[in-house]
C-alpha positions in Angstrom: -35.2 -9.0 -12.3 -36.1 -7.4 -16.0 -39.2 -6.0 -16.6 -42.0 -7.7 -18.9 -42.2 -7.2 -22.3 -44.9 -4.4 -23.5 -44.2 -2.7 -20.2 -44.3 1.4 -20.7 -41.9 3.9 -19.3 -42.5 7.1 -18.6 -45.5 7.0 -20.7 -42.8 7.4 -23.7 -41.5 4.2 -24.4 -42.7 0.6 -24.7 -40.2 -2.3 -23.8 -39.9 -4.7 -26.8 -36.8 -6.4 -26.3 -34.2 -7.2 -23.2 -30.9 -6.5 -24.9 -28.6 -7.4 -21.6 -28.7 -8.1 -18.0 -25.7 -7.1 -15.2 -24.8 -6.9 -11.7 -25.6 -3.2 -12.2 -28.3 -3.0 -14.4 -30.8 -4.0 -17.1 -30.7 -2.8 -20.8 -33.8 -2.9 -22.9 -34.7 -2.2 -26.3 -37.8 0.4 -26.6 -40.1 1.8 -29.0 -41.1 5.7 -29.1 -44.5 5.6 -28.5 -45.0 8.6 -30.3 -42.9 7.5 -33.2 -43.8 3.7 -34.2 -40.7 2.1 -35.6 -38.5 4.4 -33.8 -36.1 2.7 -31.1 -33.8 3.7 -28.4 -32.0 2.0 -25.8 -33.1 2.6 -21.4 -30.7 1.6 -19.1 -32.6 0.6 -15.6 -30.6 0.3 -12.2 -30.6 -2.8 -10.4 -31.0 -2.1 -6.9 -32.1 -5.2 -4.2 -34.5 -4.8 -1.9 -31.9 -6.0 1.1 -29.7 -3.8 -0.1 -28.5 -1.5 2.8 -29.0 2.4 2.6 -25.3 2.8 2.0 -25.1 0.5 -0.7 -28.0 1.9 -2.3 -26.7 5.7 -1.7 -23.6 4.4 -3.5 -25.2 2.6 -6.7 -27.5 5.7 -7.3 -24.2 7.8 -7.5 -22.5 5.9 -9.8 -25.6 5.3 -11.8 -25.7 9.3 -12.1 -22.0 9.4 -12.8 -22.4 7.5 -15.9 -25.1 10.3 -17.0 -22.8 12.7 -16.0 -20.0 11.3 -18.3 -22.2 10.2 -21.1 -24.2 13.8 -21.1 -21.0 15.6 -22.3 -19.4 13.0 -24.7 -19.9 13.2 -28.7 -18.6 11.4 -30.9 -19.7 9.2 -33.5 -18.5 5.8 -32.4 -20.2 6.5 -28.5 -24.2 5.9 -28.5 -25.6 9.8 -27.6 -27.1 10.2 -24.2 -30.6 11.4 -24.9 -32.8 11.5 -21.0 -33.2 10.6 -17.7 -36.1 9.8 -15.6 -37.4 8.1 -12.5 -40.6 6.1 -12.3 -41.9 3.8 -8.9 -38.5 4.5 -7.1 -36.4 3.0 -9.8 -33.5 5.1 -12.0 -33.4 5.1 -15.6 -31.6 6.6 -18.6 -32.2 6.9 -22.4 -29.6 6.3 -24.9 -29.3 5.8 -28.7 -30.1 2.1 -29.7 -26.9 0.6 -31.4 -28.2 -1.9 -34.1 -25.9 -4.7 -34.4 -24.3 -7.6 -32.0 -21.7 -7.2 -29.7 -17.8 -8.7 -30.5 -18.5 -11.5 -28.0 -21.4 -12.4 -29.2 -19.7 -12.5 -32.7 -17.0 -14.7 -31.2 -20.0 -17.0 -29.8 -21.0 -17.9 -33.4 -17.7 -18.0 -35.2 -16.8 -20.9 -33.0 -13.1 -19.8 -33.6 -10.7 -16.7 -33.9 -12.3 -14.2 -36.0 -10.4 -12.4 -39.2 -7.2 -10.9 -38.6 -7.7 -8.0 -40.7 -11.4 -7.4 -39.9 -10.0 -7.3 -35.8 -7.7 -4.6 -36.7 -9.8 -2.0 -38.3 -12.6 -2.6 -35.6 -9.9 -1.6 -32.7 -8.3 1.1 -34.6 -12.0 2.4 -34.7 -12.0 1.8 -30.9 -8.8 3.5 -30.3 -10.5 6.6 -32.2 -13.1 6.3 -29.4 -10.4 5.8 -27.2 -8.4 8.8 -28.1 -11.8 11.1 -27.4 -12.5 10.4 -24.4 -8.8 10.5 -23.2 -8.2 13.8 -24.5 -11.0 15.0 -22.3 -10.6 17.5 -19.3 -10.5 15.4 -17.3 -9.6 12.4 -19.4 -12.2 9.7 -18.9 -11.4 6.3 -18.3 -13.4 3.2 -19.8 -11.8 0.7 -17.0 -14.3 -2.1 -18.6 -13.1 -2.5 -22.2 -14.0 -6.2 -23.4 -15.6 -7.8 -26.7 -19.1 -7.5 -25.0 -18.7 -3.8 -24.4 -17.9 -3.5 -28.2 -20.4 -3.3 -30.8 -20.7 -4.0 -34.3 -23.1 -2.2 -36.6 -24.6 -4.0 -39.9 -22.5 -1.4 -41.9 -19.0 -2.1 -40.3 -19.2 1.3 -37.7 -17.9 0.0 -34.1 -19.6 1.9 -30.8 -18.4 1.5 -27.4 -21.0 0.6 -25.0 -21.4 0.4 -21.1 -19.7 3.8 -19.4 -21.3 2.3 -16.2 -17.8 2.2 -14.0 -16.2 5.1 -16.4 -14.3 7.6 -14.2 -12.6 11.0 -14.9 -9.0 11.0 -13.8 -8.0 12.6 -10.9 -4.6 13.9 -10.8 -4.5 14.4 -7.4 -5.4 10.6 -6.8 -2.7 8.2 -6.0 -5.4 5.3 -6.2 -8.5 4.2 -7.1 -11.6 4.4 -5.1 -13.4 1.5 -6.3 -11.7 -1.4 -8.2 -14.3 -2.8 -10.1 -14.5 -4.4 -13.8 -14.0 -7.8 -15.8 -11.0 -9.4 -14.5 -9.7 -11.2 -17.6 -9.4 -7.4 -19.3 -8.6 -5.4 -16.4 -4.7 -3.9 -15.6 -2.6 -5.0 -12.9 -3.1 -1.0 -11.3 -7.2 -1.5 -12.1 -6.9 -4.9 -9.9 -5.3 -3.0 -7.0 -1.2 -2.6 -7.7 1.8 -3.3 -9.9 4.8 -5.5 -9.3 8.4 -5.7 -10.7 8.9 -8.4 -13.8 9.1 -11.8 -12.0 7.5 -11.0 -8.7 4.7 -12.0 -7.2 1.8 -10.5 -5.2 1.8 -11.2 -1.3 1.3 -10.1 2.1 5.0 -8.7 2.1 5.2 -7.6 -1.4 1.3 -6.1 -2.2 2.9 -4.0 -5.2 2.8 0.0 -6.0 -0.6 1.3 -5.9 -1.6 3.2 -8.5 -4.2 5.2 -10.1 -5.7 3.8 -13.5 -5.2 5.6 -16.5 -5.4 5.6 -19.9 -3.1 3.1 -20.4 -5.0 1.2 -18.1 -7.7 1.1 -21.0 -4.7 0.2 -23.5 -3.9 -3.2 -21.4 -7.4 -3.9 -21.8 -7.8 -3.3 -25.4 -4.7 -5.6 -26.1 -6.4 -8.2 -23.7 -10.0 -8.1 -26.3 -7.5 -8.5 -29.4 -6.1 -11.4 -27.5 -9.5 -12.9 -26.9 -10.8 -12.1 -30.5 -7.9 -13.4 -32.2 -7.4 -16.8 -30.2 -11.1 -17.4 -28.9 -9.4 -17.7 -25.4 -10.0 -15.3 -22.9 -6.4 -13.9 -21.7 -4.7 -15.3 -18.5 -5.8 -12.6 -15.7 -2.7 -10.1 -15.0 -0.8 -12.0 -17.7 2.0 -10.5 -20.0 1.6 -13.1 -23.0 4.9 -14.7 -24.2 6.4 -14.3 -27.2 4.7 -16.7 -30.0 2.0 -17.4 -27.7 -0.4 -15.8 -29.5 0.7 -17.3 -32.9 0.6 -21.1 -31.4 -3.0 -20.6 -30.8 -3.9 -19.1 -33.9 -1.0 -19.9 -36.8 -3.2 -18.2 -39.2 -2.1 -14.7 -37.9 0.1 -13.1 -40.1 4.2 -13.2 -40.2 6.9 -11.4 -41.5 10.6 -12.6 -42.0 13.1 -9.7 -41.1 16.6 -10.9 -40.6 15.9 -14.9 -41.1 13.5 -14.2 -37.6 10.0 -14.5 -38.2 7.8 -11.4 -36.7 4.1 -11.6 -35.9 3.2 -8.1 -35.9 -0.2 -8.0 -34.5 1.2 -10.2 -31.6 3.9 -7.8 -30.8 1.4 -4.9 -30.7 -0.6 -7.1 -28.0 2.5 -7.9 -25.9 3.4 -4.3 -25.9 -0.3 -2.9 -25.1 -0.6 -5.6 -22.0 2.9 -5.0 -20.2 2.5 -5.2 -16.6 4.4 -1.7 -16.1 2.0 1.4 -18.2 5.1 3.0 -19.0 5.9 -0.1 -21.3 2.9 -0.1 -22.9 1.5 2.7 -26.0 1.5 5.8 -24.0 -1.4 7.4 -26.3 -4.6 5.5 -28.1 -3.7 7.2 -31.1 0.1 5.6 -30.9 -1.3 2.1 -30.7 -3.8 2.9 -34.0 -1.0 4.1 -35.8 0.6 0.9 -34.8 -2.3 -1.3 -36.1 -2.5 0.3 -39.0 0.8 -0.7 -39.9 -0.1 -4.5 -39.3 -2.7 -4.4 -42.2 -1.2 -6.7 -45.1 -1.5 -4.0 -47.7 -0.4 -0.7 -45.9 3.4 -1.3 -46.4 6.0 -3.8 -47.7 6.1 -6.7 -45.2 9.6 -6.8 -45.0 10.0 -3.3 -43.9 7.5 -3.7 -41.2 8.3 -5.1 -37.4 7.1 -4.3 -34.5 9.8 -5.9 -31.6 8.9 -7.5 -28.5 8.7 -5.2 -25.6 11.1 -6.4 -23.0 12.2 -3.2 -21.8 11.1 0.3 -21.8 13.6 1.0 -24.8 12.3 -1.4 -27.4 10.7 0.7 -30.3 7.6 0.6 -32.3 9.1 0.4 -36.4 7.3 1.8 -39.1 8.1 2.2 -42.7 7.9 5.7 -43.8 5.4 7.8 -40.9 8.7 7.6 -38.5 9.3 6.0 -35.2 7.1 6.2 -32.3 8.9 7.0 -28.7 7.9 3.6 -26.4 7.7 6.5 -23.3 5.5 9.0 -24.8 3.9 7.8 -28.2 5.1 10.9 -29.6 5.6 10.2 -33.9 9.3 11.1 -34.7 10.8 11.7 -37.9 12.2 8.5 -40.3 16.3 8.1 -39.2 15.4 10.2 -35.6 17.8 9.1 -32.9 15.8 10.8 -29.8 12.3 11.6 -29.2 11.9 15.4 -30.3 9.2 15.4 -27.4 11.2 13.7 -24.1 14.7 13.1 -25.6 13.8 8.8 -25.5 16.8 7.1 -27.3 15.3 5.7 -30.4 16.3 2.6 -32.3 15.3 2.6 -36.3 16.2 0.3 -39.3 15.7 -3.4 -38.7 19.2 -4.3 -38.4 19.1 -2.4 -35.0 16.4 -3.9 -33.6 17.3 -5.8 -30.3 17.3 -9.8 -30.9 14.2 -11.5 -30.4 13.5 -15.2 -30.1 13.0 -17.1 -33.0 9.3 -18.2 -33.8 9.6 -21.1 -35.8 7.1 -20.4 -39.1 3.7 -23.0 -39.0 3.7 -25.4 -41.7 0.3 -25.2 -43.5 -2.4 -26.8 -41.7 -0.3 -28.1 -38.8 -2.3 -28.3 -35.7 -2.4 -25.9 -32.9 -0.9 -28.2 -30.6 2.7 -28.6 -32.8 3.3 -25.0 -31.5 2.4 -24.9 -28.0 2.9 -21.6 -25.7 6.0 -21.2 -24.2 5.6 -22.4 -20.6 5.1 -20.1 -17.5 4.5 -22.3 -14.3 2.9 -19.1 -12.5 0.5 -18.6 -15.3 -3.3 -19.9 -15.0 -4.3 -22.1 -17.7 -6.7 -20.5 -20.7 -10.2 -20.2 -19.0 -12.2 -21.8 -21.7 -9.9 -24.4 -22.1 -9.7 -25.9 -18.7 -10.2 -25.0 -15.1 -7.9 -22.2 -13.9 -4.8 -23.2 -11.7 -5.4 -21.2 -8.5 -3.4 -21.7 -5.2 -4.6 -21.2 -2.0 -4.0 -17.9 -0.3 -1.4 -17.1 2.6 -3.1 -17.5 5.8 -4.6 -14.1 7.3 -4.2 -12.5 3.8 -7.4 -10.6 3.0 -6.3 -9.5 -0.4 -5.5 -12.6 -1.9 -8.3 -13.9 -0.5 -10.2 -11.3 -2.2 -8.6 -12.2 -5.5 -9.1 -15.4 -5.2 -12.9 -15.1 -5.3 -12.7 -12.7 -8.0 -10.9 -16.1 -10.0 -13.5 -18.5 -8.9 -16.3 -16.0 -9.8 -15.0 -15.1 -12.9 -14.4 -19.5 -13.3 -18.6 -19.7 -12.4 -17.6 -21.7 -9.4 -19.6 -19.6 -7.5 -20.0 -21.9 -3.8 -16.3 -21.4 -3.9 -16.2 -17.8 -4.8 -18.6 -17.3 -2.0 -16.2 -19.1 0.4 -12.9 -16.9 -0.2 -15.3 -13.7 -0.1 -16.0 -14.5 3.3 -12.6 -15.7 3.9 -11.4 -12.0 3.3 -14.3 -10.8 5.5 -13.2 -13.0 8.2 -9.6 -11.8 8.0 -10.6 -8.3 8.6 -11.2 -6.7 5.2 -15.0 -5.8 4.8 -14.6 -3.3 2.2 -17.1 -2.4 -0.4 -15.5 -4.3 -3.3 -15.7 -7.5 -0.8 -19.4 -6.8 0.3 -20.3 -6.3 -3.2 -18.7 -9.1 -5.1 -20.0 -11.6 -2.0 -23.3 -10.2 -3.2 -22.8 -10.8 -6.9 -21.5 -14.3 -5.8 -24.6 -15.0 -3.8 -26.9 -13.8 -6.8 -25.3 -16.1 -9.5 -25.0 -19.1 -7.2 -28.8 -18.5 -6.6 -29.3 -18.0 -10.5 -27.4 -21.2 -11.3 -29.2 -23.2 -8.7 -32.9 -22.3 -10.1 -31.8 -23.3 -13.5 -30.5 -26.5 -12.5 -33.6 -27.1 -10.5 -35.8 -26.5 -13.9 -33.5 -28.7 -16.2 -34.0 -31.3 -13.5 
């Protein structure tokens, strides 16, 4: 429960506003008592009194890890860490206050897709921040990139917030210790494993266990752009079909190359959200370059093409800055046939691009329903448009029950999510992730019940 307004913390900070509450903490806007009119942000660690000693210890360790990560970061796109303290048994840290609104709040107020050019410029700034944290030694993986964790200031600058589940990349580890995050924006490897194209996860085919790396944040960035440009949350662990993003937002810019209509920003999103990390942009800088070439005035439209990624051999084409290798992200000289860094074959010239599916050019003022997305039976429907189609997990499969529980939790069906997490426990999967999310489901179910009582 949030502290009351006017509360004094550490004899220095006066709470003036609750900025946000989540499953792991509460963030307050506070005023410095010795400098009236100057503000900071204070994050409080939330620990339920009924939490076991082991879970309490884990939560404190995660909180301290966030402090350690922020302490070493100095970048204009990341709020600066100031200090940490304890008070009455609770844990806090203070950081720079970012005035403005989160992108999910801006999207909610806009009641529709955001302006394409604005989104491209904002995401280029996000790429700058990602390039910085990914270049640390060891690299830092954000793991929870989404519209709600990107702040836009009044001056139009972007800031990344909430490093609560960020982690340092460990090359000696094969998998993640914890798979936390927001399911709609999390990469397949973040949620547990990756599978080959056309395959579904099951007890017999659990997929390949891998560790999240910088390319996991690339997937989340693509999913974030999908949401901002369509006003639909992306379907969990799904790569958008060619033409599906343009169908949801026909106002997106298109170009015609060889009698084929191409939506450059859609192709960037599709590449970023590939299931296989090797087929995504291999660095945030490579994605920033691709986004830059999607700006309408950057290069002549007839020479800009970013083809859909159907294989690891597909190459992002730009006019004068050379070819970006799909494998390592290195930008080669114009006309190069092979990547200078790793020898990967490159495609050059618009006439050598692999054949692309033709996407009809939308007529002016044509309703979105006139160009429906290509049907994919195994893909759940967009969460905000209609209920997510979920299937009954195979009997005795704890992993399937756990994933189904996450889907129900994300869809705010708290009662059913509790049942699925209980099934996962009954099937013999008493992991921390299951217990933690079961607690989240119980807590949010209780909150929703109280809200209904107040309305009645």
